[in-house]
C-alpha positions as CSV (number, residue, x, y, z in Angstrom):
1,M,-28.3,83.2,20.5
2,L,-29.0,83.2,24.3
3,A,-27.3,85.9,26.2
4,A,-25.5,85.2,29.4
5,G,-25.5,86.7,32.9
6,K,-28.3,86.7,36.1
7,G,-30.6,89.5,34.4
8,V,-34.4,88.2,34.1
9,A,-35.2,86.4,30.8
10,F,-38.8,85.7,31.5
11,E,-41.7,87.5,33.4
12,Q,-45.0,85.6,34.0
13,S,-48.0,87.8,35.3
14,D,-48.0,85.6,37.7
15,G,-44.9,86.8,39.0
16,F,-42.7,84.2,38.2
17,T,-39.5,84.9,36.7
18,L,-36.6,83.2,35.0
19,R,-33.2,84.4,35.0
20,Y,-31.0,83.8,32.1
21,D,-28.3,81.8,33.8
22,Q,-31.1,79.8,34.8
23,V,-32.6,79.5,31.3
24,L,-28.9,77.8,30.3
25,G,-29.2,75.3,33.2
26,I,-32.6,73.9,31.9
27,V,-31.7,73.8,28.1
28,G,-28.7,71.8,29.3
29,R,-31.3,69.3,30.7
30,F,-33.2,69.3,27.6
31,A,-30.4,69.0,25.4
32,N,-29.2,66.0,27.4
33,T,-32.7,64.4,27.5
34,L,-32.9,65.1,23.9
35,V,-29.6,62.7,22.8
36,A,-30.7,60.2,25.6
37,L,-33.9,59.6,23.4
38,G,-31.4,59.3,20.5
39,V,-31.7,62.4,18.8
40,K,-28.5,63.3,16.7
41,P,-27.3,66.1,14.8
42,G,-29.5,66.8,11.5
43,D,-32.5,64.8,12.9
44,R,-35.7,66.4,13.3
45,V,-37.7,67.5,16.2
46,M,-41.3,67.9,15.7
47,V,-43.3,70.1,18.7
48,Q,-46.6,70.6,18.2
49,A,-47.4,72.0,22.0
50,E,-49.0,74.9,23.1
51,K,-46.7,77.7,23.7
52,S,-44.9,78.0,27.0
53,I,-41.3,78.7,28.1
54,T,-40.5,74.9,28.6
55,S,-41.2,75.1,24.9
56,V,-38.5,77.7,24.4
57,C,-36.0,75.8,26.0
58,I,-36.9,72.9,24.1
59,Y,-36.4,75.0,21.3
60,L,-33.0,76.2,22.3
61,A,-32.0,72.5,23.3
62,T,-32.7,71.1,19.5
63,L,-30.1,73.8,18.5
64,K,-27.2,72.8,21.0
65,V,-27.4,69.2,20.3
66,G,-27.1,70.0,16.6
67,A,-30.6,69.0,15.9
68,V,-33.4,70.8,13.7
69,Y,-36.4,72.2,15.2
70,N,-39.9,71.5,13.6
71,P,-42.3,73.4,15.1
72,L,-46.1,73.0,14.1
73,N,-49.3,75.2,14.6
74,T,-50.9,74.2,17.8
75,A,-54.6,73.8,15.6
76,Y,-53.6,71.0,13.2
77,T,-55.6,68.5,13.1
78,T,-54.5,64.8,13.1
79,A,-55.0,64.0,9.1
80,E,-52.9,67.3,9.1
81,L,-50.2,65.8,11.1
82,D,-49.5,62.7,9.5
83,Y,-48.6,64.6,6.0
84,F,-45.9,65.9,8.2
85,I,-44.7,63.5,10.0
86,T,-44.6,61.4,6.8
87,D,-42.2,64.2,5.2
88,A,-40.6,65.4,7.9
89,E,-39.5,62.0,9.6
90,P,-38.7,63.4,12.8
91,A,-36.1,61.2,15.6
92,V,-38.6,62.8,18.4
93,L,-42.6,64.3,18.7
94,L,-43.6,66.4,21.1
95,V,-47.5,66.9,21.8
96,S,-50.1,67.1,24.5
97,K,-51.3,64.1,26.4
98,A,-54.6,64.1,25.2
99,A,-52.9,64.0,21.5
100,K,-50.6,60.8,21.7
101,P,-52.8,57.9,21.3
102,S,-53.9,59.4,18.2
103,L,-50.1,60.0,16.6
104,A,-48.9,57.2,17.9
105,A,-51.6,55.3,16.1
106,L,-50.9,56.5,12.9
107,P,-48.6,54.0,10.4
108,A,-46.2,57.0,9.9
109,A,-45.1,57.4,13.6
110,K,-43.6,53.8,13.4
111,G,-40.4,55.2,13.2
112,I,-40.1,57.8,15.4
113,R,-37.7,56.9,18.5
114,A,-40.0,58.9,21.1
115,I,-43.0,60.7,21.4
116,E,-43.3,62.8,24.4
117,T,-46.1,65.2,25.9
118,L,-45.6,68.6,26.6
119,E,-48.5,70.3,28.0
120,A,-49.7,74.3,28.1
121,D,-48.6,75.1,31.6
122,G,-44.8,73.4,30.5
123,T,-45.4,70.0,32.2
124,G,-45.0,66.6,30.5
125,S,-43.2,63.6,30.0
126,I,-40.2,65.4,28.5
127,L,-39.9,67.6,31.7
128,D,-40.2,64.6,34.0
129,L,-37.3,63.4,31.8
130,A,-35.4,66.5,32.1
131,F,-35.3,66.3,35.7
132,K,-33.5,63.5,35.7
133,Q,-30.9,65.0,33.0
134,G,-27.5,67.1,33.9
135,D,-27.8,70.7,33.7
136,V,-24.4,70.9,31.3
137,H,-23.7,69.7,27.8
138,P,-21.7,71.2,25.1
139,T,-22.7,72.9,22.2
140,V,-22.7,70.3,18.8
141,P,-20.5,72.7,16.6
142,R,-22.5,73.5,13.2
143,A,-21.5,75.0,10.1
144,P,-23.5,78.0,8.6
145,N,-25.2,76.3,5.9
146,D,-26.2,73.4,8.4
147,L,-30.4,73.3,9.0
148,A,-31.2,74.6,12.1
149,A,-35.2,74.5,11.4
150,L,-37.5,73.3,9.4
151,L,-40.8,75.1,8.8
152,Y,-43.8,74.3,6.9
153,T,-45.3,77.0,4.6
154,S,-48.4,75.9,2.8
155,G,-48.5,75.8,-1.4
156,T,-51.2,77.0,-3.7
157,T,-51.3,73.8,-5.6
158,G,-50.5,71.3,-2.8
159,R,-49.2,70.0,0.2
160,S,-47.1,71.9,2.5
161,K,-43.5,72.7,2.1
162,G,-40.9,72.7,4.2
163,A,-38.8,75.6,4.5
164,M,-34.9,74.9,5.2
165,I,-33.6,77.5,7.8
166,T,-29.9,77.2,7.9
167,H,-28.0,78.5,11.1
168,E,-26.3,81.5,8.7
169,N,-30.2,82.5,8.2
170,L,-30.9,82.8,11.7
171,V,-28.1,84.5,13.2
172,S,-27.9,87.6,10.1
173,N,-31.3,87.8,10.4
174,V,-31.3,88.6,14.4
175,E,-28.0,90.6,14.5
176,T,-29.2,92.5,11.5
177,L,-32.6,93.6,13.4
178,C,-31.1,93.6,16.9
179,K,-28.8,96.6,15.2
180,S,-31.3,98.3,13.1
181,W,-34.2,98.3,15.7
182,G,-31.5,99.2,18.7
183,F,-32.1,96.3,21.0
184,S,-30.2,96.2,24.5
185,N,-30.2,94.6,27.7
186,T,-32.5,97.3,29.2
187,D,-35.3,96.4,27.0
188,V,-38.3,94.8,28.3
189,L,-40.5,92.9,25.3
190,L,-43.8,92.4,25.6
191,H,-44.4,88.6,24.0
192,A,-47.9,87.7,23.3
193,L,-46.9,86.1,19.7
194,P,-47.3,82.3,19.0
195,I,-43.8,80.6,18.7
196,F,-45.0,78.1,15.8
197,H,-43.7,80.8,13.3
198,V,-41.0,83.1,12.3
199,H,-42.5,86.5,14.1
200,G,-42.9,84.6,17.4
201,L,-39.8,82.5,17.2
202,F,-36.9,84.0,15.1
203,V,-38.3,87.5,15.3
204,A,-39.1,88.7,18.8
205,L,-37.8,85.5,21.0
206,H,-34.6,86.1,18.8
207,T,-34.1,89.5,19.5
208,A,-34.5,89.8,23.0
209,L,-32.5,87.2,23.6
210,L,-29.7,88.1,21.8
211,A,-29.7,91.7,23.5
212,G,-30.2,90.0,27.0
213,A,-33.8,91.7,27.4
214,K,-36.2,91.0,29.7
215,I,-39.5,88.5,28.2
216,L,-42.8,89.4,29.5
217,W,-44.7,86.3,28.7
218,H,-47.6,86.0,28.0
219,T,-49.1,82.5,26.4
220,K,-51.5,84.1,24.2
221,F,-53.3,87.9,23.2
222,D,-55.6,88.7,25.9
223,L,-56.6,91.6,25.9
224,A,-56.7,92.6,29.3
225,A,-53.6,91.0,30.4
226,V,-51.6,92.7,27.6
227,L,-53.1,96.1,28.5
228,A,-52.0,95.7,32.1
229,D,-48.6,95.0,31.4
230,L,-48.2,97.6,28.5
231,P,-46.7,100.3,31.1
232,K,-43.8,97.9,31.8
233,A,-42.9,97.4,28.3
234,T,-40.1,99.1,25.7
235,V,-40.8,97.1,23.1
236,M,-43.9,95.1,21.5
237,M,-44.2,93.2,18.3
238,G,-47.9,91.8,17.0
239,V,-49.8,90.9,14.3
240,P,-52.8,94.1,12.9
241,T,-55.3,92.0,14.5
242,F,-53.5,92.9,18.3
243,Y,-53.8,96.5,17.9
244,T,-57.4,96.9,16.1
245,R,-57.8,95.0,19.6
246,M,-55.9,97.2,21.8
247,L,-57.5,100.6,19.9
248,G,-60.9,99.5,20.8
249,S,-60.1,99.6,24.4
250,P,-60.2,103.4,26.2
251,A,-57.2,101.9,28.6
252,L,-54.8,102.1,25.2
253,T,-53.7,105.5,26.1
254,K,-50.5,107.6,25.8
255,D,-49.5,106.7,29.8
256,A,-50.2,103.1,29.1
257,C,-47.3,103.8,26.3
258,R,-44.8,105.4,28.3
259,K,-41.9,103.2,28.1
260,L,-42.4,101.9,24.6
261,R,-39.7,102.9,21.9
262,L,-40.7,100.4,19.9
263,V,-44.2,99.1,18.3
264,V,-43.6,96.3,15.4
265,A,-46.5,95.0,13.2
266,G,-46.2,92.2,10.8
267,S,-47.6,88.7,9.4
268,A,-50.5,90.5,7.6
269,P,-51.1,93.7,6.3
270,L,-51.6,97.0,8.8
271,L,-54.4,99.1,7.4
272,A,-53.7,102.4,6.8
273,E,-56.0,103.8,9.7
274,T,-54.9,101.7,12.3
275,H,-51.3,103.3,11.6
276,V,-53.0,106.4,11.8
277,E,-55.6,106.1,15.1
278,F,-52.5,103.9,16.7
279,K,-50.6,107.7,16.7
280,A,-53.4,109.8,17.4
281,R,-53.8,107.5,20.8
282,T,-50.5,106.4,21.7
283,G,-48.3,109.5,20.0
284,L,-46.7,106.5,19.1
285,E,-46.2,105.3,14.9
286,I,-46.3,101.7,14.3
287,V,-43.0,100.5,12.5
288,E,-44.4,97.6,9.8
289,R,-42.0,95.2,8.2
290,Y,-41.7,92.3,6.1
291,G,-40.8,89.1,5.7
292,M,-41.5,85.3,4.7
293,T,-41.0,82.1,6.2
294,E,-38.2,81.5,3.6
295,T,-36.3,84.4,4.6
296,G,-37.3,86.0,7.8
297,M,-37.1,89.8,7.9
298,I,-36.9,91.3,4.5
299,T,-37.5,95.0,4.9
300,S,-38.4,97.7,7.7
301,N,-39.5,101.3,8.1
302,P,-37.2,102.9,9.6
303,Y,-36.7,103.1,13.7
304,N,-34.6,105.9,14.2
305,E,-33.9,107.9,11.0
306,G,-36.7,108.3,8.1
307,A,-40.4,108.7,8.0
308,R,-42.9,105.6,8.7
309,I,-45.3,105.9,5.8
310,A,-48.9,103.9,6.6
311,G,-48.9,101.3,3.7
312,S,-45.6,100.8,3.2
313,V,-43.0,98.0,4.9
314,G,-39.9,100.4,4.5
315,F,-36.4,99.6,2.7
316,A,-34.5,96.3,2.7
317,L,-33.0,95.4,5.8
318,P,-29.1,96.2,5.7
319,G,-27.0,92.9,3.7
320,I,-30.5,92.1,2.1
321,S,-31.3,93.0,-1.7
322,V,-34.5,93.5,-3.3
323,R,-35.6,94.3,-6.5
324,I,-39.0,94.4,-8.5
325,A,-39.5,92.2,-11.3
326,T,-41.5,91.1,-13.9
327,A,-43.0,87.1,-14.1
328,E,-40.3,86.2,-16.2
329,G,-37.9,87.8,-13.8
330,K,-36.7,91.1,-15.9
331,P,-36.0,94.0,-13.4
332,L,-38.5,96.9,-13.4
333,P,-38.0,100.3,-12.9
334,A,-38.9,102.8,-9.8
335,G,-42.7,102.9,-9.6
336,E,-44.2,99.8,-11.5
337,T,-46.0,97.3,-9.8
338,G,-44.0,93.5,-10.3
339,V,-42.8,90.5,-8.2
340,L,-40.3,91.7,-5.5
341,E,-37.5,89.0,-5.3
342,V,-34.9,89.3,-2.6
343,K,-31.1,88.1,-2.0
344,G,-28.9,87.3,1.1
345,P,-27.7,85.5,3.7
346,N,-31.2,85.9,5.4
347,V,-33.0,83.9,2.1
348,F,-33.5,79.8,3.1
349,S,-31.6,77.1,1.6
350,G,-34.7,75.2,-0.3
351,Y,-37.6,73.3,0.3
352,W,-37.1,69.8,2.5
353,R,-36.7,67.0,0.0
354,N,-38.1,69.3,-3.1
355,A,-35.3,70.0,-5.3
356,E,-37.6,70.7,-8.1
357,K,-39.8,72.9,-6.3
358,T,-36.9,74.8,-5.2
359,K,-35.0,75.5,-8.5
360,D,-38.3,77.4,-9.8
361,E,-38.4,79.7,-6.7
362,F,-34.7,80.8,-7.2
363,R,-33.5,82.9,-10.5
364,S,-30.2,81.8,-12.0
365,D,-28.9,84.8,-10.3
366,G,-29.7,83.7,-6.5
367,Y,-32.8,86.3,-6.2
368,F,-35.4,84.0,-4.1
369,I,-39.2,84.8,-6.1
370,S,-41.4,86.2,-2.9
371,G,-44.6,85.9,-5.2
372,D,-45.9,88.9,-3.4
373,L,-46.5,91.8,-6.1
374,A,-44.8,95.4,-4.9
375,T,-44.0,98.4,-5.8
376,M,-40.2,99.8,-4.5
377,A,-39.7,104.1,-5.4
378,A,-36.8,105.6,-6.7
379,D,-35.4,106.0,-2.6
380,G,-35.7,102.2,-2.3
381,R,-38.9,102.5,0.0
382,V,-41.1,99.3,-0.8
383,A,-44.9,99.1,-0.6
384,I,-46.9,95.2,-0.8
385,V,-49.8,95.6,-3.1
386,G,-50.7,92.2,-3.3
387,R,-50.0,88.7,-3.9
388,A,-48.9,86.8,-7.1
389,K,-49.5,83.5,-5.2
390,D,-53.4,82.8,-4.2
391,L,-52.6,83.5,-0.1
392,I,-54.3,84.6,2.3
393,I,-53.4,86.0,5.8
394,S,-55.5,86.1,8.3
395,G,-54.7,86.8,11.5
396,G,-51.4,86.5,10.9
397,F,-51.4,82.4,9.4
398,N,-50.9,81.9,5.7
399,V,-54.3,80.0,4.3
400,Y,-54.2,78.9,0.4
401,P,-57.4,78.3,-0.8
402,K,-56.0,75.2,-2.7
403,E,-56.7,73.1,0.2
404,I,-59.6,74.6,1.6
405,E,-60.9,74.2,-2.1
406,D,-60.0,70.3,-1.8
407,E,-62.0,69.7,1.6
408,I,-64.9,71.3,0.3
409,N,-65.0,69.6,-2.9
410,A,-65.3,66.4,-1.7
411,I,-68.4,66.9,0.2
412,P,-71.7,65.3,-1.4
413,G,-73.5,67.7,-3.1
414,I,-70.7,70.8,-4.2
415,G,-70.2,71.2,-7.5
416,E,-67.3,73.5,-6.9
417,A,-65.8,76.1,-4.7
418,A,-63.8,79.0,-4.8
419,V,-61.9,80.1,-1.5
420,I,-61.4,84.0,-0.9
421,G,-60.2,86.3,1.4
422,L,-61.9,89.5,1.7
423,P,-61.4,92.8,3.8
424,H,-61.3,91.8,7.9
425,P,-61.3,94.7,10.4
426,D,-60.1,92.1,13.1
427,F,-57.8,89.9,10.9
428,G,-56.3,91.7,8.1
429,E,-58.4,89.4,5.7
430,G,-61.0,86.9,6.2
431,V,-61.8,83.5,4.5
432,A,-64.7,83.3,2.7
433,A,-65.6,80.4,0.3
434,V,-68.3,80.4,-3.1
435,V,-69.5,77.2,-3.9
436,T,-71.7,75.9,-6.3
437,G,-74.5,72.7,-6.1
438,G,-73.4,69.5,-8.3
439,A,-75.3,68.6,-11.6
440,G,-78.9,68.5,-10.6
441,Q,-78.2,68.5,-6.9
442,Q,-78.6,71.1,-4.2
443,A,-75.5,72.4,-2.2
444,P,-75.7,71.5,1.5
445,L,-76.5,74.5,3.9
446,E,-73.5,77.0,5.4
447,Q,-73.8,75.5,8.3
448,E,-73.1,71.7,7.7
449,I,-70.2,72.8,5.5
450,M,-68.7,74.4,8.3
451,A,-69.5,71.9,10.8
452,R,-67.6,69.2,7.8
453,L,-64.4,71.4,7.7
454,G,-64.7,71.9,11.6
455,T,-63.6,68.2,11.7
456,R,-60.8,68.2,8.8
457,L,-58.8,71.5,9.1
458,A,-57.2,74.2,11.8
459,K,-59.7,77.0,13.0
460,F,-57.8,79.7,11.5
461,K,-58.3,78.2,7.8
462,L,-62.4,77.5,8.4
463,P,-64.3,79.9,6.1
464,K,-65.8,82.9,8.2
465,R,-68.8,82.7,5.6
466,V,-69.8,80.4,2.6
467,F,-71.9,81.5,0.1
468,V,-73.8,79.6,-1.9
469,V,-74.9,80.6,-6.1
470,A,-75.8,78.9,-9.3
471,E,-72.4,79.1,-11.0
472,L,-68.9,80.7,-10.3
473,P,-67.6,83.6,-13.0
474,R,-65.2,82.4,-15.5
475,N,-62.9,83.9,-18.3
476,A,-62.6,83.1,-21.6
477,M,-60.5,80.1,-20.9
478,G,-62.8,78.6,-18.1
479,K,-60.8,79.9,-15.5
480,V,-62.6,81.2,-12.3
481,Q,-62.7,84.9,-11.8
482,K,-61.8,85.5,-8.1
483,A,-60.9,89.3,-8.3
484,E,-64.8,89.3,-9.4
485,L,-66.2,87.1,-6.5
486,R,-63.9,89.4,-4.2
487,K,-65.6,93.1,-5.9
488,T,-69.0,90.9,-5.0
489,Y,-68.4,89.9,-1.8
490,D,-65.8,92.9,-0.6
491,A,-68.4,94.3,2.0
492,T,-69.0,90.8,4.2
493,F,-66.6,91.9,7.1
494,K,-66.8,95.5,6.4
495,S,-70.4,95.8,8.7
């Protein structure tokens, strides 16, 4: 996964650079550190830390010792981490110094062999330990079906589920992407994505590292900093929010993008208007693709041959099969809307310690049921038209209404809550809640509800608006009609 040689691997805006051979040495030190902490092949290494080059090296070191990398969103609260620790049972936990005391006090943390710290600047106790180790560590052999990573993806009817990602999943997907998107060691990738999920870690980083490309490293998306580095980049990957914000700046010009050969968007739907406006401003067509935590990348608009059509996510990548089917699994003809199903070496091996859920999500012939509604043209081009699962994608992050509804319903004075996603010009979808008061009670004010949720949920899950109504619309069976709510509040974030 990591290229060899003395070419520059990482370059920061402050001028700091790190060569590939230096990265390999640092990875070796961290690998020896993990072993010294008692990590064995198959053990989970859980990381909730801010983005840094150090965290990338720890990820690579985890793979090198045959362990399983388990990254978590830095926005998760202590209450949320309690569940993840209980479920994953990590051998080692890496968190910020500020978070360590509260996490160490959790009952679930008693089985962890070591809780070390890692800060936003890449320092911490784990780095101090690494400096005491040698920089050579033999890579532990792993079979294609051995686990490489455990990524939690929320469920619509309960707690988050751990998607088990194998080495074959990772290698097959990155090799396909490198070939399909033409990656080489002459590329320069502008990296401003977070690295606790598939897009930033398994797509952006993997393609660059395998090709031996240079990575312009940004710890977060800062508009001015990204635009300053843009003239040096040949490739950029981002969520739609990145591109809408860039389009809001006069600094986004054809000259600023003169070296770019590939611009990729994913993790959330890209508005057709954004695609059209970006081309008008820069002369470049954004390549929209489609993937999932459980599968990595599934489809992509063409890079070299064929049209990139706004609103389409392109064709199945080589070696991957997709089909559109009914809810019962019957394949549908071209042009009809159904559930997208996928099969290939990129598809995960199942949900962590949840055989029943794994069985429910696969057809008998091996196809994984994505839960996304799509259409497929006669030539195989795919368009995602909705989600069968009750999922909101806000700013590239998955948000499941059930979790938020449970938290709101626990607030005194609340009768019932319905959480929906509404069109948002910046985030793709904005989270909104519609609530009723309890019997004979007046529902709390919007500000009160949001304040209570702020201590329980990650920031990206918090509703941007809360509406109080007398009653929620229901069908004859008593089910809340969220489609009606979306129609009613459709323009909330458009003005």
